[in-house]
C-alpha positions, 0 to 999 in steps of 0.5 A: 499499499502506498503512503498516500493510501495509508495517510487516507486510512489514518485520517479516515480512522480519526474523523470518519469523513472520507472526503476530508480524509482524501483531501488531507491525504493529498488527493484533489479537492475536485475528486476527493469525494470519488477517491474516498468512495474508491479507497474505502472499497479498497481491501488493503485500505479496509484492512489497514483501517481495521488494524488501526482500530484494533491497535486503538482498542488495545491501548484503551484496555487497562492491564492488571498493573494499571487496575492495581494502581487505580484501585490502590489510589482509591484505597489510599485516598482519605477523601473517598467514602470508607465503603469505596476504599474497602471495596477497592482493597477487597478487589485488590485482595481478589486480584492478587489472590490474598483470599486464597492465601488466607484460606490456606494459612487461615489463622481464624482472623477475618480481616474485612469484617475487622476493617468494617467494624473499625470504619463504623467506629470512626463514623460515630466520632 
């Protein structure tokens, strides 16, 4: 695929406007509409647009590390509602397998109920 077709596909992916994308890619203003129609039927261009869309979707997906960072920020932020903080900690524990380890090494203590009780005590203050 030539560079101009690639530019067209990239502009089209960003704007979804064929005529505008053709002009930005270097096609004549007079023929931009028909060029866009032709290019959008081109299999190479279609495949490249799909590839660009797939890459964009992959970038939007949070990986496990990103999710842990966000949940940790929620859990540490004193401004957040205590229930939200506990939920973030609970979710982190599930993600990291803390509850599975706890079941294997259970000393009879239940951490989450203790956290809830401690937070309820602070609500009375």
